[in-house]
Structures are given as structure tokens and as C-alpha cells.
C-alpha positions as CSV (number, residue, x, y, z in Angstrom):
1,M,0.1,0.0,0.0
2,D,2.8,2.4,0.9
3,D,4.5,1.5,-2.4
4,F,1.4,2.5,-4.4
5,R,1.1,5.7,-2.6
6,K,4.7,6.5,-3.3
7,I,4.0,5.8,-6.9
8,L,0.9,7.9,-7.2
9,Y,2.5,10.8,-5.4
10,G,5.5,10.5,-7.7
11,V,3.3,10.7,-10.8
12,I,1.4,13.8,-9.4
13,I,4.6,15.6,-8.5
14,G,6.1,14.8,-11.9
15,F,3.0,16.1,-13.8
16,I,3.1,19.3,-11.7
17,V,6.8,19.7,-12.6
18,I,6.1,19.2,-16.2
19,I,3.3,21.8,-16.2
20,V,5.5,24.3,-14.3
21,G,8.4,23.7,-16.7
22,W,6.2,24.1,-19.8
23,V,4.6,27.4,-18.5
24,S,8.1,28.7,-17.7
25,F,9.4,27.8,-21.0
26,V,6.5,29.6,-22.8
27,T,6.8,32.7,-20.6
28,L,10.7,32.9,-21.1
29,S,10.3,32.4,-24.8
30,G,7.7,35.2,-25.2
31,C,8.8,37.7,-22.5
32,G,12.5,36.9,-21.5
33,F,13.1,37.6,-17.9
34,S,10.8,40.6,-17.8
35,L,7.1,40.4,-17.1
36,N,6.5,44.0,-17.9
37,N,4.8,44.8,-21.3
38,C,4.8,41.2,-22.3
39,T,3.1,41.3,-25.7
40,A,5.1,38.8,-27.6
41,S,3.2,35.8,-25.9
42,V,-0.1,37.2,-27.2
43,P,-1.2,35.7,-30.6
44,K,-0.7,38.3,-33.2
45,V,-3.9,39.3,-35.2
46,E,-3.3,40.5,-38.8
47,R,-5.8,43.3,-39.4
48,T,-6.8,43.9,-43.0
49,S,-9.3,46.3,-44.6
50,I,-12.6,45.1,-45.9
51,P,-12.5,45.7,-49.6
52,T,-16.2,45.3,-50.2
53,L,-17.2,48.1,-48.1
54,F,-16.6,51.8,-48.6
55,P,-15.5,53.8,-45.5
56,A,-18.3,54.2,-43.0
57,T,-20.8,52.1,-44.8
58,L,-22.0,49.6,-42.3
59,P,-25.7,50.0,-42.8
60,A,-28.0,51.1,-40.0
61,P,-30.2,48.3,-38.4
62,V,-33.0,49.1,-40.6
63,R,-35.5,46.3,-41.4
64,F,-36.7,45.2,-44.9
65,L,-37.7,48.2,-46.9
66,A,-38.1,50.4,-43.8
67,S,-36.7,53.8,-44.4
68,S,-34.7,55.4,-41.5
69,A,-35.6,59.0,-40.8
70,T,-32.1,60.1,-40.0
71,G,-28.6,59.3,-40.8
72,T,-26.8,58.6,-44.2
73,S,-25.0,55.8,-45.8
74,A,-21.8,56.4,-47.8
75,S,-21.9,53.2,-49.6
76,A,-24.1,54.6,-52.4
77,A,-25.6,58.1,-52.7
78,S,-28.3,57.0,-50.3
79,T,-30.4,60.0,-50.3
80,E,-32.9,60.8,-53.1
81,T,-32.3,63.4,-55.6
82,G,-33.6,66.6,-54.2
83,S,-34.5,65.2,-50.7
84,E,-32.9,64.3,-47.5
85,T,-34.8,60.9,-47.1
86,T,-32.4,58.2,-46.4
87,A,-32.6,55.2,-48.8
88,A,-34.2,52.1,-47.5
89,R,-31.6,49.4,-46.5
90,P,-31.8,45.7,-45.9
91,S,-31.8,44.4,-42.4
92,N,-28.7,42.3,-43.1
93,P,-25.3,44.1,-43.3
94,G,-23.1,44.2,-46.2
95,G,-21.7,46.3,-49.0
96,P,-22.3,46.4,-52.9
97,G,-21.3,43.2,-54.6
98,D,-19.6,42.5,-58.0
99,A,-22.9,42.8,-59.9
100,I,-22.7,46.7,-59.9
101,N,-19.5,46.6,-62.0
102,L,-21.2,44.6,-64.6
103,T,-23.7,45.5,-67.5
104,G,-27.0,44.0,-66.7
105,D,-29.5,42.7,-69.5
106,P,-33.1,43.5,-68.5
107,K,-34.3,40.9,-70.9
108,S,-32.3,38.2,-69.1
109,G,-33.1,39.7,-65.9
110,Q,-36.8,39.3,-66.6
111,Q,-36.5,35.6,-67.0
112,I,-34.4,35.3,-63.8
113,F,-37.0,37.3,-62.0
114,V,-39.8,35.2,-63.2
115,T,-38.0,32.1,-62.0
116,N,-36.8,33.4,-58.6
117,C,-38.6,36.6,-57.6
118,Q,-42.1,36.6,-59.1
119,N,-43.4,34.2,-56.4
120,C,-43.0,36.9,-53.8
121,H,-43.1,40.2,-55.8
122,A,-45.7,39.2,-58.2
123,A,-45.6,39.5,-62.0
124,E,-43.6,42.5,-63.2
125,G,-43.0,43.3,-59.6
126,K,-46.5,44.7,-59.1
127,G,-46.7,43.4,-55.6
128,G,-49.8,42.5,-53.5
129,I,-48.4,39.1,-52.3
130,A,-49.5,38.5,-48.6
131,N,-46.8,38.2,-46.0
132,P,-48.5,37.3,-42.7
133,G,-46.6,38.2,-39.6
134,S,-44.8,41.3,-41.2
135,S,-45.6,44.8,-40.2
136,D,-47.0,45.6,-43.7
137,G,-48.8,42.5,-44.2
138,T,-47.4,42.1,-47.9
139,V,-44.2,41.6,-49.7
140,P,-43.2,45.1,-51.0
141,P,-43.8,45.9,-54.7
142,L,-40.9,46.6,-57.0
143,N,-43.1,48.4,-59.6
144,P,-43.2,51.0,-58.5
145,I,-40.3,50.5,-56.2
146,D,-39.8,52.3,-52.8
147,P,-39.1,55.8,-53.9
148,T,-36.1,56.1,-51.6
149,I,-34.5,53.2,-53.6
150,A,-35.1,54.6,-57.0
151,N,-32.6,57.3,-58.1
152,A,-32.0,59.3,-61.3
153,D,-28.4,58.1,-61.2
154,Y,-28.3,54.7,-62.5
155,K,-25.3,53.5,-60.5
156,T,-27.0,54.7,-57.2
157,F,-30.2,53.0,-58.1
158,A,-28.4,49.8,-58.9
159,T,-26.4,49.9,-55.7
160,N,-29.6,50.4,-53.7
161,V,-31.2,47.4,-55.2
162,D,-28.0,45.3,-55.1
163,L,-27.7,45.5,-51.3
164,F,-31.0,43.7,-50.9
165,V,-30.3,41.1,-53.7
166,E,-26.8,40.5,-52.3
167,H,-27.5,40.2,-48.6
168,G,-31.2,39.6,-48.2
169,S,-33.4,41.1,-45.6
170,T,-36.0,40.3,-43.0
171,P,-39.0,42.6,-42.9
172,E,-40.3,44.1,-39.7
173,G,-42.9,42.2,-37.7
174,P,-43.4,39.6,-35.0
175,S,-42.9,36.6,-37.4
176,P,-42.8,37.3,-41.1
177,S,-43.7,34.3,-43.3
178,V,-41.5,35.6,-46.2
179,T,-38.0,37.0,-45.9
180,M,-35.7,38.1,-48.8
181,P,-32.9,35.5,-49.4
182,P,-29.4,36.5,-49.6
183,W,-29.0,35.6,-53.4
184,G,-25.4,36.9,-53.5
185,D,-24.1,35.7,-50.1
186,K,-25.5,32.2,-50.6
187,K,-24.4,32.0,-54.2
188,L,-27.9,31.4,-55.3
189,L,-27.4,33.9,-58.3
190,T,-24.2,34.7,-60.0
191,P,-23.0,38.4,-60.2
192,Q,-24.1,38.5,-63.8
193,Q,-27.6,37.2,-62.9
194,I,-27.9,39.8,-60.2
195,A,-26.8,42.5,-62.6
196,D,-29.5,41.5,-65.1
197,V,-32.1,41.4,-62.4
198,I,-31.1,44.8,-61.3
199,A,-31.4,46.1,-64.8
200,Y,-34.9,44.6,-65.1
201,V,-36.1,46.2,-61.8
202,I,-34.8,49.5,-63.0
203,S,-36.5,49.1,-66.3
204,L,-39.8,48.7,-64.4
205,N,-39.2,52.2,-63.1
206,P,-38.4,54.1,-66.3
207,V,-39.1,57.6,-64.9
208,T,-36.1,57.4,-62.7
209,N,-34.1,55.2,-65.1
210,S,-31.5,57.8,-66.0
211,S,-27.8,57.0,-66.3
212,A,-25.3,59.6,-65.0
213,T,-25.1,60.9,-68.6
214,A,-28.9,61.4,-68.8
215,A,-30.8,64.0,-66.8
216,P,-34.2,62.8,-65.5
217,T,-35.8,66.0,-66.8
218,P,-35.1,68.3,-69.8
219,Q,-34.3,72.0,-69.5
220,G,-37.8,73.1,-68.6
221,G,-38.2,70.6,-65.8
222,V,-41.1,68.7,-67.4
223,D,-41.1,64.9,-67.4
224,I,-39.3,63.5,-70.4
225,A,-41.5,61.6,-72.9
226,R,-40.8,57.8,-72.4
227,P,-41.9,54.8,-74.4
228,S,-44.7,52.5,-73.2
229,N,-42.4,49.5,-73.2
230,P,-39.9,49.2,-70.4
231,G,-36.2,48.9,-70.8
232,G,-32.8,50.7,-70.4
233,P,-30.4,52.1,-72.9
234,G,-28.8,49.9,-75.4
235,A,-25.4,49.3,-76.9
236,A,-25.9,52.0,-79.4
237,L,-25.1,54.7,-76.8
238,N,-21.5,53.5,-76.7
239,L,-21.0,53.8,-80.3
240,T,-20.4,56.9,-82.5
241,G,-23.3,57.5,-84.8
242,D,-23.1,58.6,-88.5
243,A,-25.9,61.0,-89.3
244,T,-25.4,60.4,-93.1
245,A,-25.7,56.7,-92.7
246,G,-28.5,57.2,-90.3
247,A,-30.6,59.1,-93.0
248,T,-30.4,56.1,-95.2
249,V,-31.5,53.7,-92.5
250,F,-34.3,56.2,-91.6
251,A,-35.5,56.3,-95.2
252,A,-35.6,52.6,-95.4
253,N,-37.3,51.8,-92.0
254,C,-38.7,54.9,-90.4
255,Q,-39.9,57.3,-93.1
256,L,-43.1,55.4,-93.8
257,C,-44.5,56.5,-90.4
258,H,-42.6,59.7,-89.6
259,A,-42.4,61.0,-93.2
260,A,-39.4,62.4,-95.0
261,E,-36.9,64.1,-92.8
262,G,-39.2,63.2,-89.8
263,K,-41.6,66.1,-90.7
264,G,-44.5,64.0,-89.6
265,G,-48.1,64.3,-90.6
266,I,-48.7,60.7,-91.4
267,T,-52.0,59.4,-90.0
268,N,-52.3,56.7,-87.3
269,P,-55.9,55.7,-87.0
270,G,-56.8,54.4,-83.6
271,S,-54.3,56.5,-81.8
272,S,-55.2,59.4,-79.5
273,D,-53.3,62.0,-81.5
274,G,-54.4,60.5,-84.9
275,T,-50.9,60.9,-86.4
276,F,-47.4,59.5,-85.9
277,P,-45.4,62.1,-83.9
278,P,-43.0,64.2,-85.9
279,L,-39.3,63.9,-85.3
280,N,-38.6,67.3,-86.9
281,P,-39.1,69.2,-84.7
282,I,-39.0,66.3,-82.0
283,D,-40.9,66.4,-78.7
284,P,-39.3,69.1,-76.8
285,T,-38.9,66.9,-73.7
286,I,-36.8,64.5,-75.8
287,A,-34.6,67.2,-77.3
288,N,-31.6,68.2,-75.0
289,A,-28.7,70.6,-75.2
290,D,-26.6,67.7,-74.0
291,P,-26.2,65.4,-77.1
292,K,-25.6,62.3,-74.7
293,V,-28.9,63.0,-73.0
294,F,-30.6,63.6,-76.3
295,A,-29.3,60.3,-77.6
296,Y,-30.4,58.5,-74.5
297,N,-33.9,59.8,-74.9
298,V,-34.2,58.8,-78.4
299,D,-32.5,55.3,-77.9
300,L,-35.1,54.1,-75.4
301,F,-37.8,54.3,-78.2
302,L,-35.6,52.7,-80.8
303,E,-34.5,49.9,-78.4
304,H,-37.9,48.9,-77.0
305,G,-40.6,50.4,-79.1
306,S,-43.8,52.1,-77.8
307,T,-47.5,51.9,-78.3
308,P,-49.3,55.2,-78.4
309,G,-52.5,55.9,-76.4
310,G,-55.7,55.0,-78.2
311,T,-58.0,52.1,-79.0
312,N,-56.0,50.3,-81.8
313,P,-53.0,52.3,-82.8
314,T,-50.0,51.3,-85.0
315,S,-47.0,50.8,-82.6
316,M,-43.4,51.7,-82.7
317,P,-41.5,48.5,-83.3
318,P,-38.7,47.5,-80.7
319,W,-35.9,47.9,-83.3
320,G,-33.2,46.8,-80.8
321,D,-35.1,44.1,-78.8
322,K,-36.1,42.4,-82.0
323,K,-32.8,42.7,-83.5
324,L,-34.4,44.5,-86.5
325,L,-31.5,47.1,-86.5
326,T,-27.9,46.6,-85.3
327,P,-26.6,48.8,-82.5
328,Q,-24.6,50.7,-85.1
329,Q,-27.6,51.3,-87.2
330,I,-29.6,52.6,-84.1
331,A,-26.6,54.8,-83.3
332,D,-26.7,56.2,-86.8
333,V,-30.4,56.8,-86.7
334,V,-30.1,58.5,-83.3
335,A,-27.3,60.8,-84.8
336,Y,-29.6,61.6,-87.7
337,V,-32.6,62.4,-85.6
338,I,-30.3,64.7,-83.5
339,S,-29.2,66.4,-86.7
340,L,-32.7,67.1,-87.6
341,N,-33.0,69.2,-84.3
342,P,-29.6,71.0,-84.5
343,V,-30.6,73.8,-81.9
344,A,-30.8,71.2,-79.2
345,S,-27.9,69.1,-80.2
346,V,-25.3,71.2,-78.4
347,T,-25.4,73.9,-75.8
348,A,-28.0,76.0,-77.3
349,T,-27.3,79.5,-75.8
350,P,-24.0,81.4,-75.4
351,Q,-23.2,83.4,-72.3
352,G,-25.5,86.4,-73.4
353,G,-28.6,84.1,-73.8
354,A,-29.1,84.8,-77.5
355,E,-29.6,81.9,-79.8
356,V,-26.5,80.4,-81.2
357,A,-25.8,80.9,-84.9
358,R,-26.2,77.6,-86.8
359,P,-25.5,76.6,-90.4
360,S,-28.3,76.1,-92.9
361,N,-27.4,72.5,-93.5
362,P,-28.5,70.0,-90.8
363,G,-26.2,67.7,-89.0
364,G,-24.6,66.9,-85.7
365,P,-21.0,67.2,-84.3
366,G,-18.4,65.3,-86.2
367,A,-15.4,63.2,-85.3
368,A,-13.2,66.2,-85.0
369,L,-14.6,67.0,-81.5
370,N,-13.0,63.8,-80.1
371,L,-9.5,64.9,-81.3
372,T,-7.0,67.5,-80.1
373,G,-6.5,70.2,-82.5
374,N,-3.1,71.9,-83.2
375,A,-3.5,75.6,-83.8
376,N,-0.3,75.9,-85.8
377,S,-1.2,73.1,-88.2
378,G,-4.7,74.6,-88.4
379,Q,-3.4,77.9,-89.6
380,Q,-1.6,76.1,-92.5
381,V,-5.0,74.3,-93.4
382,F,-6.8,77.7,-93.0
383,V,-4.5,79.5,-95.3
384,A,-4.7,76.7,-98.0
385,N,-8.5,76.3,-97.8
386,C,-10.4,79.1,-95.9
387,Q,-8.4,82.4,-96.4
388,T,-9.7,83.0,-99.9
389,C,-13.2,83.7,-98.3
390,H,-12.5,84.8,-94.8
391,A,-9.3,86.8,-95.5
392,A,-6.0,86.5,-93.8
393,E,-6.3,85.6,-90.1
394,G,-10.0,85.4,-90.6
395,K,-10.3,89.3,-90.6
396,G,-13.1,89.2,-93.1
397,G,-14.1,92.0,-95.6
398,V,-14.3,89.7,-98.5
399,A,-17.3,90.6,-100.8
400,N,-20.1,88.1,-101.3
401,P,-22.4,89.4,-103.9
402,G,-26.0,88.1,-103.7
403,S,-25.8,87.4,-99.9
404,S,-27.9,89.5,-97.4
405,D,-24.7,90.8,-95.7
406,G,-22.8,91.4,-98.8
407,T,-19.6,90.0,-97.4
408,V,-18.3,86.7,-96.1
409,P,-18.6,86.7,-92.3
410,P,-15.3,87.3,-90.4
411,L,-13.9,84.8,-88.0
412,N,-11.7,87.3,-86.2
413,P,-13.7,88.4,-84.4
414,I,-16.2,85.7,-84.8
415,D,-19.9,85.8,-84.3
416,S,-20.4,86.4,-80.6
417,T,-23.1,83.7,-80.2
418,I,-20.5,81.1,-81.6
419,A,-17.8,82.1,-79.3
420,N,-18.0,80.5,-75.7
421,V,-15.9,80.5,-72.6
422,D,-16.2,76.7,-72.6
423,P,-13.8,75.5,-75.4
424,K,-15.8,72.4,-76.0
425,V,-18.8,74.5,-76.7
426,F,-16.9,76.8,-78.8
427,A,-15.5,73.9,-80.8
428,S,-18.9,72.3,-81.2
429,N,-20.3,75.6,-82.5
430,V,-17.6,76.0,-85.1
431,D,-17.6,72.3,-86.0
432,L,-21.1,72.3,-87.3
433,F,-20.3,74.8,-89.9
434,M,-17.2,73.0,-91.0
435,E,-18.8,69.5,-91.0
436,H,-21.9,70.3,-92.9
437,G,-21.3,73.7,-94.6
438,S,-23.9,76.6,-95.0
439,T,-25.6,78.8,-97.4
440,P,-25.8,82.4,-96.3
441,D,-29.2,84.3,-96.6
442,G,-29.7,86.1,-99.9
443,T,-31.1,85.8,-103.4
444,N,-28.0,84.3,-105.0
445,P,-24.9,84.3,-102.8
446,T,-21.6,83.9,-104.7
447,F,-19.9,82.2,-101.9
448,L,-21.2,79.2,-99.9
449,M,-19.5,77.5,-97.0
450,P,-18.5,74.0,-98.1
451,A,-19.3,70.8,-96.2
452,W,-15.7,70.1,-95.5
453,G,-16.6,67.2,-93.3
454,D,-19.5,65.6,-95.2
455,K,-17.6,65.8,-98.4
456,K,-14.3,64.4,-97.0
457,A,-12.6,67.6,-98.2
458,L,-10.7,67.8,-94.9
459,T,-9.9,65.0,-92.4
460,P,-11.4,65.0,-88.9
461,Q,-7.9,65.9,-87.7
462,Q,-7.6,68.9,-90.1
463,I,-11.0,70.1,-89.0
464,A,-9.9,69.8,-85.3
465,D,-6.8,71.9,-86.2
466,V,-8.7,74.5,-88.1
467,I,-11.1,74.8,-85.0
468,A,-8.1,75.1,-82.7
469,Y,-6.7,78.0,-84.9
470,I,-10.0,79.8,-85.0
471,I,-10.5,79.6,-81.2
472,S,-6.9,81.0,-80.9
473,L,-8.0,84.0,-83.0
474,N,-10.7,84.8,-80.4
475,P,-8.8,84.5,-77.1
């Protein structure tokens, strides 16, 4: 019995010695012989930034589609345009996903929506599906969507929707039957599928569906005319349109309804107006001083078509959606339509508010505006091609019998409505004359302004150089 106790005590003592020795070893390894400021023995935590969140973007603990009255979120422009209402945020935290960096296809998004979202949000997101246990009693509609989510800035709108699709949300209430799944976090949808759904949801709310390049309202503040069929801008907006080629496409496909040069007057029995709308002049809410906005407004009709009001009218075909025209052809038609409305195709008024002088020949800006002009080279081109009519250094004074003014207009100084403190606007104003030419008022003017661009008499670079030279004459 004593031997057993000796063995037991020996084992216990030995175990204690081992523990003490191990602790001493760890302490000496981490701290040396000093116990002050011993941090080496603490496990080192590597801290990294969170790349998926912008600074200060942790969302407030807001429930599904419940809008907070105070506070802002920096992860997306979270306030509505022109208001201080904070955008609705999902209950689940998280920042924007990869989808907002992709281009969504609303047509593909519609199919994904029908398969995955329609059961809760109803067809076309119209809502009305019961959600027992939630505060609202129904799943929120997406058509129209919560006004704090919608935004005139396409990227902001997309980000606001993306947060819900990526991370899901639980609506307020004691026990809601339906919750929003985290489609992104759970890998239930790919980033491209999410981007497509976002594009479709935005297309269901076309009034606010404006990209950063397109203003939600025209100059006068009136709602812009929009097609009856939903959908966002097409690929044509990323292309450079050729107004001359567009005139050919227009004559073959659009003239039957809109008349030659878009003058209108063609009857459309069954429509509220009784005629097809003219494009020359076009609806003033579609025209815009910013050519990118103008193009956007026209493109929506060409891409998706539209049905006018009335009992049984003839509809505008969806030229883009049905692949009836290629993106380049649509871009060309857009350029042609803009050329029919030249006053609105560039900034329409100079500093003084007077109407900008425009050439008699229609047409929009040319390729020269995308190039950097060289004034020295432009002077040489000017001497060879322009000086005969406009005199040395554009001083004017050259007679033009048969014209109302009796002389060719000087370029130094140039017409005050053409000059502009913004060099891009100044260049656009000059470019229209050089691209398309002009016939001065009068009974039979001897000299006409040639269409240097349309006739390929000068290259775009040469035109850009001449523009730079003319601007240099009017510092």
C-alpha cells in the first residue's frame, strides 16, 4: 500500500513539474526575464481592410424596406435626388457586390425574375403578395419601387437594389412568413444574374431610369417623354453614330411612319393623336442641349418600341429588342434624328442668352470634336482652304455678292453667339459649320460654306486643327 502511494505521489509531482516547466518555457520564450509589457506571447492578429465596403458604410439596423428618418450611408448616394430622405436598406449588413460593376441585361433579368422573384413580388414586380406576420402584411412591390431606392443616377439606383439582392433582408414584424434570401451571399445567383435582375427592376421604373449621362428631366423641368415599353439604354449609346448613314437607315425603316426628314403628318388611325409624332421638330422634352442625354432619350424608343395611347393604334417597333436594327444602325439613326434638331444638339445658348448661330445645313457634331487640335497646323490648313473667303487671319471683308450681308462673315472676331468661354462648346459651334457647310441668306450668294466634313474635303484631324486655330484668334 505504501509503495502504491509513493508511485501515485510521484506521478502527481512529476505532472506538476512538467506543467510548471512548460509554462516557464513559454513565458521565457515570449517575454524573456521581464514580465512587464509582455506582448510577444499574445497571438498576433493580422488586421486587414474590408475591400467590399466603402468607408463608414456599415448599414443602419433598418428592417426590410423600412426607411430610416435620420442618418446617411456612404456606400451609395443614399439620399434621393433633391430630398434628405435616407434610402431604404436591408436588415442584413453588407456592401455592394460584384454585380454593380457589370452591365445588366433587362431581358435576361426578366427571365431570372420570373423564376426566382415573381413568387413573392408578383408578375412585373407589381406586388400584392401577402406576407403574414410582417408589419406591412405584404411583400413590398418593385413596380413602383420604394421611392427612396429609386434614383436618377443609374449606379446609385443599382447599388440600392443590389444591397437587398446580395444580402437579403427580414421585414419588420413579429414573425414574417416571407424573408428576402441573400441571393449573392448564398451563391444562389451569379453576379451577372444579379446585374441582369437589377437592370430589369430599374427598367420597371423608367421615370427614374437615367444614367449619370442622362438627366431625369429636360431643361424646362417637365417629365421626359418615355416609351410605353420598359427597358434601359442599349449598346448603341456606346457607339459613334453617323448621321449620313442614319439618314439612309431612316428612309428605309422609319420614313413610312414619320415622313421624309421626320416632318410628320402621317395618320395613325386608332391613336389618341391621330398621327405619328413628328421627329422634326421632335418632342421638346426629348430634345436636350447635351447630345448624350438627347441620344439616350431617343435610344429608349428605338430599342424597346412604344404603343401610343388610343383604341387600336399602330405601334413603334422594338428595333433593338427584336434585332431589327444593329446597335450601329440605331446609333446612326439617333445621330440623324439629333441632326434634324440642331438647336438642341449642343449647348444652345451662349453666355448672353441669344440663340447660337447655326449653319443652314443640318447635321450633328463630327469626329473632330473627339480629337485634340493643333492651332499651328490649323493655320496652314486655314491659309490653304479658308483664307480666300475669310481673309488673312479670318479678318473678313471679302465681298459676297448676292448674300444679305454682302460679305463673307469674319472669323476674327467671330460671331459672338458662336464664341464661348467653354472651349468644348466653342469647338462644337464651329464644327457644325465645317462639317456640314452653310448657305448664307440672300437671293443668290456667290460664296457658300463648303461641307468640309461631309464631303471628306478635310480629315477630322484637319478640321480639329482649324477649329483650334479659329479659337486661338478669339482669345
